[in-house]
C-alpha positions, 0 to 999 in steps of 0.5 A, a space after each residue: 534691558 531687563 526683562 519684566 517678569 509679570 503680565 501686569 506693569 505699572 509706573 510708580 506714579 500710577 501705583 501711588 494713585 490707587 494701589 488697591 485698584 491695581 491689586 484688584 485688576 491684577 487678580 492675584 498676579 504679580 505686578 511689575 512696578 516700573 521706574 523709567 520703564 525698568 522693573 524697580 520692584 514687584 508687587 505680589 499679593 500677601 497669599 503669593 508672598 507667603 506661598 513663596 516663602 513656604 517654597 523657599 523654606 521647603 527647598 532649604 530643608 530639602 537641601 539640609 536633608 540631602 546634606 545630612 543624608 550624605 553624612 549617614 555613615 557618621 550616624 550613631 545607632 540608638 534605640 528608642 529605649 536609650 533616648 
């Protein structure tokens, strides 16, 4: 059985009835949407989703910086005046 990664859970039929009330009850926490008692989706507030996307972007940028830092020996020195 798959692990439910949320403190709140709801069936798809319950979600259809009143999604706004469920979001209010969860107070900003993610809600696991269950189908036959297995997680089918997670409902997260917009602010939480946006924060997650920012964290992913930061992680990807960090990976790029680390990759380029490894190529430092290939860098060409230039002065600001040359730009």
